[in-house]
Structure formats: C-alpha cells, structure tokens
C-alpha positions in Angstrom: 29.1 60.7 106.7 28.0 59.8 103.1 24.7 59.0 101.7 25.3 55.2 101.8 26.2 55.3 105.5 23.2 57.4 106.3 20.9 55.0 104.5 22.5 51.9 106.1 22.1 53.4 109.6 18.4 53.7 109.0 18.4 57.6 109.1 16.9 58.1 105.6 14.7 55.8 103.6 15.5 55.2 100.0 12.2 56.7 98.8 12.9 59.9 100.7 16.4 60.1 99.3 15.2 59.7 95.7 12.5 62.4 96.2 15.1 64.8 97.7 17.6 64.1 94.9 15.0 64.7 92.2 14.0 68.1 93.9 17.6 69.2 94.1 18.3 68.1 90.5 15.2 70.0 89.2 16.3 73.2 91.1 19.8 73.0 89.8 18.6 72.6 86.2 16.4 75.6 86.6 19.3 77.7 88.0 21.5 76.5 85.1 18.8 77.4 82.6 18.5 81.0 84.0 22.2 81.5 84.0 22.6 80.2 80.5 20.0 82.7 79.4 22.1 85.5 80.9 20.0 86.2 84.0 21.3 86.8 87.5 20.3 84.3 90.2 19.8 85.5 93.8 20.3 82.5 96.2 18.0 82.1 99.2 19.0 82.7 102.8 21.5 85.4 101.8 23.8 82.8 100.2 24.9 85.3 97.6 24.4 85.8 93.8 25.3 83.7 90.8 26.0 85.7 87.6 28.0 85.6 84.4 30.8 88.1 84.2 32.5 89.2 81.0 36.2 90.4 80.9 38.2 91.7 78.0 41.0 89.2 77.0 44.3 90.9 77.8 47.3 88.5 77.7 50.1 89.3 80.1 53.3 90.1 78.3 56.0 87.5 78.9 53.5 84.9 80.1 52.6 81.9 78.0 49.1 82.0 76.5 47.2 78.7 76.5 44.8 78.5 73.6 42.2 76.0 72.8 42.1 74.3 69.4 39.0 75.1 67.3 38.4 71.6 66.0 35.4 72.6 63.8 37.4 75.1 61.8 40.5 72.9 61.8 38.8 69.8 60.4 37.1 71.9 57.7 40.4 73.4 56.8 42.0 70.0 56.6 39.3 68.8 54.3 40.1 71.7 51.9 43.9 71.7 52.3 45.7 68.3 52.2 49.1 69.9 53.0 47.8 71.4 56.3 46.4 68.0 57.3 49.7 66.3 56.4 51.6 68.8 58.6 48.9 68.6 61.4 48.5 72.4 61.4 45.9 73.6 63.9 43.5 76.6 64.1 43.1 78.1 67.5 40.1 79.8 69.1 40.3 83.6 69.1 38.7 84.8 72.3 38.2 88.5 72.5 36.2 88.2 75.7 36.4 85.8 78.6 33.3 84.7 80.5 33.3 83.6 84.1 30.4 82.2 86.1 30.9 84.0 89.4 29.4 83.3 92.8 29.4 86.5 94.8 28.8 85.8 98.5 29.2 89.5 99.4 26.0 90.0 101.4 26.0 86.5 102.9 25.4 86.1 106.6 27.2 82.7 106.7 30.6 82.3 108.2 33.7 81.0 106.4 32.3 81.7 103.0 35.9 81.6 101.5 35.9 77.8 101.9 33.0 77.3 99.6 33.1 77.4 95.8 30.8 77.1 92.8 32.0 74.7 90.2 29.6 74.2 87.2 29.6 71.0 85.3 31.0 70.6 81.7 27.6 70.3 80.1 26.4 73.6 81.6 29.6 75.4 80.4 29.1 74.1 76.9 25.4 75.2 76.9 26.5 78.6 78.1 29.2 78.8 75.4 26.7 77.8 72.7 24.2 80.5 73.9 26.8 83.2 73.8 27.9 82.2 70.3 24.3 81.9 68.9 22.4 84.6 70.7 25.2 87.0 71.9 24.0 87.3 75.5 23.8 90.9 76.8 26.3 90.7 79.7 27.9 93.8 81.1 31.6 93.9 80.8 33.7 94.0 83.9 36.9 96.0 84.0 
C-alpha cells in the first residue's frame, strides 16, 4: 500500500503525513551531513552502522577498466590546445583510492537483513566527493 492509498482510505491525514515527512527528511539530512564529514553513524534499534570505507584501487588484469571523464581538466585543456579539442581527446580521472558508503548490519537483530540495502542519492555522493577532495577526510583504509 502506497502513501496515496493510505491517505485516500482515511488512515493518515495530510497534516500528519507532511509532519512525518519533514521529520524523516531532517533526520536523513543530519545523517548525510555526519557521513560527509567522515563520521560513523550508529543506527537505532540495532539496525547496523553506516560508515565510509576506503579501498586501494587495484584494477584486475585482463578486465576492462571503466574510467570517468574529468570534464573540468578536459575543458581547460581544450581551451589551451585547439588540436586536442578538434580530435575530442579526453582526460580521465585518476583514482588511487575508492570510497564506498557501507551499511554494516552485523549486529542487527532483524531478520532477512540481506534483502535491505542502503542507496545514497547523487547529491550526497557529490558532497562526499567534494569533501574528500577539499579536506582529505581521515578514513581508515580497508584491505
């Protein structure tokens, strides 16, 4: 049952729904802010831990490596070099470390935790990336 069906059946008033939505949104923004600053977040009711994990970038031999284009550097290079722009040459990001936002439900008392997942939104990923580049967050490296 979705939110619209619940509201149409008379189960929840719209004022209660907007209040609950604003509370959840404020909580999620606070959790995102703590994670972006490099802190570990312990979820209530033994739902696990959210943390940022850092891994060394080790490409597997014989496997294709997908790299992201670094558009900031590419456009700057194209402004300086007309031949590179004419041939549409690209500069790629050089990642020495990979960062992953990990949800660890190890100590959870809930059942079927493998069916749940944590998927952060794009704006949070970008904020985290910006903080790592600017401030160099102190995150322990996983092996």
